[in-house]
ROFIMI-759533 format. One record per atom (N, C-alpha, C): y, x, z. Coordinates in steps of 0.2 Angstrom, whole numbers, padded with zeros to 4 digits, always signed. Example, Ala and Ser with C-alpha at 12.3 -4.5 7.8 and 13.67 -1.06 7.14 Angstrom:
<sites>
-0028+0066+0039;-0022+0062+0039;-0016+0066+0039;-0011+0064+0035;-0005+0068+0036;+0000+0064+0039;
</sites>
This chain:
<sites>
+0891+1416+0144;+0895+1410+0148;+0900+1414+0153;+0906+1413+0153;+0911+1416+0157;+0912+1412+0163;+0914+1416+0168;+0915+1414+0175;+0922+1410+0174;+0923+1405+0178;+0929+1402+0180;+0933+1406+0184;+0939+1406+0185;+0943+1411+0188;+0941+1410+0196;+0939+1404+0199;+0937+1404+0206;+0931+1407+0207;+0926+1406+0202;+0920+1410+0202;+0921+1418+0203;+0925+1421+0198;+0927+1427+0199;+0930+1429+0205;+0934+1424+0208;+0937+1426+0215;+0932+1426+0220;+0927+1422+0220;+0921+1421+0225;+0917+1427+0224;+0916+1429+0218;+0911+1435+0216;+0915+1441+0219;+0921+1442+0218;+0925+1448+0219;+0925+1448+0227;+0927+1443+0230;+0927+1443+0238;+0920+1445+0241;+0915+1442+0238;+0908+1443+0241;+0907+1451+0239;+0908+1453+0233;+0907+1460+0232;+0910+1465+0237;+0917+1463+0237;+0920+1468+0240;+0919+1468+0248;+0918+1461+0250;+0915+1461+0258;+0908+1465+0259;+0904+1465+0254;+0898+1469+0254;+0901+1477+0255;+0904+1479+0251;+0906+1485+0251;+0910+1488+0257;+0915+1483+0260;+0917+1485+0266;+0913+1484+0272;+0907+1481+0272;+0902+1481+0276;+0900+1488+0277;+0897+1490+0271;+0894+1496+0271;+0899+1502+0273;+0906+1501+0271;+0910+1506+0274;+0911+1506+0281;+0912+1500+0283;+0913+1499+0291;+0907+1502+0295;+0901+1501+0292;+0895+1503+0296;+0894+1510+0295;+0896+1514+0290;+0896+1521+0289;+0902+1524+0294;+0908+1521+0294;+0912+1523+0300;+0910+1522+0307;+0907+1517+0308;+0904+1516+0315;+0899+1520+0317;+0894+1522+0312;+0889+1526+0313;+0892+1534+0315;+0897+1535+0311;+0900+1542+0313;+0903+1542+0320;+0907+1536+0321;+0910+1536+0327;+0906+1535+0334;+0899+1532+0332;+0895+1530+0338;+0890+1536+0339;+0888+1540+0334;+0884+1545+0334;+0885+1550+0340;+0891+1554+0340;+0892+1558+0346;+0892+1555+0354;+0892+1549+0354;+0891+1546+0361;+0883+1544+0361;+0878+1545+0357;+0872+1544+0357;+0870+1537+0356;+0874+1534+0353;+0873+1527+0350;+0872+1526+0342;+0870+1521+0341;+0870+1520+0334;+0875+1513+0332;+0877+1512+0326;+0882+1507+0326;+0880+1500+0328;+0873+1499+0327;+0870+1493+0329;+0869+1492+0337;+0868+1497+0340;+0868+1497+0347;+0875+1496+0350;+0880+1500+0346;+0887+1499+0349;+0889+1492+0347;+0887+1489+0342;+0889+1481+0341;+0886+1477+0346;+0881+1478+0348;+0877+1474+0354;+0880+1475+0361;+0880+1482+0363;+0884+1483+0369;+0892+1481+0369;+0895+1482+0363;+0902+1479+0362;+0903+1471+0363;+0897+1468+0361;+0897+1460+0362;+0896+1458+0369;+0894+1462+0373;+0893+1460+0380;+0897+1464+0385;+0902+1468+0383;+0907+1471+0388;+0911+1467+0392;+0912+1462+0389;+0917+1457+0394;+0913+1453+0398;+0907+1450+0396;+0902+1446+0400;+0896+1446+0396;+0891+1445+0401;+0883+1445+0399;+0883+1439+0394;+0878+1440+0389;+0877+1434+0384;+0870+1434+0383;+0867+1428+0380;+0861+1428+0378;+0860+1431+0372;+0854+1434+0369;+0853+1436+0363;+0855+1431+0358;+0854+1425+0358;+0857+1420+0352;+0864+1420+0352;+0867+1421+0358;+0875+1420+0358;+0878+1426+0355;+0875+1432+0356;+0876+1438+0352;+0875+1438+0345;+0870+1435+0344;+0868+1434+0336;+0873+1430+0333;+0875+1424+0336;+0880+1420+0333;+0886+1423+0333;+0889+1426+0337;+0896+1431+0337;+0896+1436+0331;+0890+1439+0330;+0889+1444+0326;+0887+1442+0319;+0885+1435+0318;+0883+1433+0311;+0877+1437+0308;+0872+1438+0314;+0866+1441+0311;+0860+1437+0314;+0854+1439+0313;+0849+1436+0316;+0846+1437+0323;+0844+1432+0327;+0843+1432+0333;+0837+1438+0335;+0833+1438+0330;+0827+1444+0330;+0830+1450+0330;+0835+1451+0326;+0838+1458+0325;+0842+1461+0332;+0845+1455+0335;+0848+1457+0341;+0843+1458+0347;+0838+1454+0347;+0832+1455+0351;+0830+1462+0352;+0828+1464+0345;+0825+1471+0344;+0830+1477+0347;+0836+1476+0346;+0841+1481+0348;+0842+1480+0355;+0842+1474+0358;+0843+1473+0365;+0838+1477+0369;+0831+1475+0367;+0825+1478+0370;+0826+1486+0370;+0828+1489+0365;+0829+1495+0365;+0834+1498+0369;+0840+1494+0369;+0845+1497+0374;+0842+1496+0381;+0839+1491+0383;+0837+1490+0389;+0831+1496+0391;+0827+1498+0387;+0822+1502+0387;+0825+1509+0388;+0832+1511+0386;+0834+1517+0386;+0840+1517+0391;+0840+1512+0395;+0844+1511+0401;+0851+1510+0401;+0853+1507+0393;+0859+1507+0391;+0862+1499+0393;+0857+1494+0394;+0858+1488+0395;+0853+1485+0400;+0854+1480+0402;+0848+1476+0407;+0848+1469+0405;+0843+1466+0407;+0843+1458+0406;+0844+1456+0414;+0848+1450+0413;+0850+1447+0419;+0847+1440+0419;+0846+1437+0425;+0845+1430+0425;+0850+1425+0421;+0848+1420+0418;+0853+1415+0415;+0853+1409+0418;+0859+1407+0423;+0858+1401+0426;+0858+1394+0422;+0860+1396+0416;+0861+1389+0411;+0854+1388+0408;+0849+1394+0407;+0843+1394+0403;+0838+1398+0407;+0833+1396+0409;+0828+1400+0413;+0825+1405+0408;+0823+1404+0402;+0819+1409+0398;+0825+1413+0394;+0830+1411+0393;+0835+1415+0389;+0839+1420+0393;+0836+1426+0394;+0840+1430+0400;+0847+1433+0395;+0851+1434+0400;+0858+1438+0398;+0857+1445+0397;+0860+1447+0391;+0861+1454+0391;+0868+1457+0394;+0867+1462+0397;+0873+1466+0400;+0872+1473+0400;+0877+1477+0399;+0878+1484+0398;+0877+1486+0406;+0873+1492+0406;+0873+1496+0412;+0878+1501+0413;+0880+1504+0418;+0885+1508+0419;+0884+1514+0414;+0878+1516+0412;+0876+1521+0407;+0879+1518+0400;+0878+1512+0399;+0879+1508+0392;+0887+1509+0392;+0890+1506+0397;+0898+1507+0397;+0901+1514+0396;+0897+1518+0400;+0900+1525+0398;+0899+1527+0391;+0893+1526+0388;+0893+1527+0381;+0898+1524+0376;+0899+1518+0378;+0904+1515+0374;+0911+1517+0374;+0912+1519+0381;+0919+1522+0382;+0920+1529+0379;+0914+1532+0378;+0914+1539+0375;+0917+1539+0368;+0916+1533+0364;+0918+1531+0358;+0926+1530+0357;+0929+1528+0362;+0936+1526+0362;+0940+1531+0359;+0940+1538+0361;+0945+1542+0359;+0945+1543+0350;+0939+1544+0348;+0938+1544+0340;+0940+1538+0337;+0938+1532+0340;+0939+1525+0338;+0946+1525+0337;+0950+1527+0343;+0958+1525+0342;+0961+1530+0337;+0959+1536+0336;+0961+1541+0332;+0960+1538+0324;+0954+1535+0323;+0952+1534+0317;+0956+1526+0315;+0957+1522+0320;+0962+1516+0319;+0969+1518+0318;+0971+1524+0321;+0978+1526+0319;+0979+1528+0313;+0974+1532+0310;+0974+1535+0303;+0974+1529+0298;+0969+1524+0300;+0969+1518+0296;+0976+1514+0295;+0979+1514+0301;+0984+1509+0301;+0990+1514+0298;+0991+1519+0298;+0996+1524+0295;+0994+1524+0287;+0988+1523+0284;+0987+1524+0277;+0988+1517+0275;+0987+1511+0278;+0988+1505+0275;+0993+1501+0277;+0996+1502+0284;+1002+1499+0287;+0999+1493+0292;+1002+1493+0297;+1000+1489+0303;+1000+1481+0301;+1006+1480+0297;+1007+1473+0295;+1002+1471+0289;+1000+1476+0285;+0995+1474+0280;+0989+1473+0283;+0987+1477+0289;+0981+1477+0292;+0980+1471+0295;+0985+1469+0299;+0986+1462+0303;+0984+1456+0297;+0988+1457+0291;+0987+1451+0286;+0980+1451+0284;+0978+1457+0282;+0970+1456+0280;+0966+1453+0285;+0967+1455+0291;+0963+1452+0297;+0963+1445+0297;+0970+1443+0297;+0971+1435+0297;+0968+1432+0291;+0968+1434+0286;+0966+1432+0280;+0957+1432+0280;+0955+1437+0282;+0947+1437+0284;+0945+1432+0289;+0948+1431+0294;+0946+1426+0299;+0947+1419+0296;+0953+1418+0292;+0953+1412+0289;+0947+1410+0284;+0946+1415+0279;+0940+1415+0275;+0934+1412+0279;+0932+1417+0285;+0926+1416+0289;+0926+1409+0291;+0931+1406+0294;+0932+1399+0297;+0930+1394+0291;+0934+1395+0285;+0933+1389+0280;+0925+1391+0278;+0923+1396+0278;+0916+1397+0275;+0911+1393+0280;+0912+1394+0286;+0908+1390+0292;+0909+1383+0291;+0915+1380+0290;+0916+1373+0288;+0913+1370+0282;+0913+1374+0277;+0910+1373+0271;+0902+1372+0271;+0899+1377+0276;+0892+1378+0277;+0890+1371+0282;+0895+1369+0285;+0893+1363+0290;+0893+1356+0285;+0896+1356+0280;+0897+1350+0275;+0891+1350+0271;+0886+1354+0271;+0880+1354+0266;+0876+1349+0268;
</sites>
């Protein structure tokens, strides 16, 4: 039985996004490693650079499980890269915040991150990258809407 065109598109989108996820994780690992971080640690620290968030909030923003974020947050706290702060909105759900050492580790990634971003933009074109980002954000929003309709 052959797939309909829309099924082929969905399958292609899913498979390509899985491949992109792997590629982005590989790039993130190579950028984070010299700063003493992993891609996952960088993700969690990056999520709380602007403001402390509870583990559940980080998980929602990243689209991963709360348990995965909790495990990483605990490791970051253990290593002095993050700390738990009281949450005025919820007594039991502490906020995760980077420590000065965590901020320093993330800022150590910036030069290599900027250089890789420049190489990618030069290879693809900034306009095409912006269009891809807009399409991905739209697709993600529609998937969220469709999931809510279930």
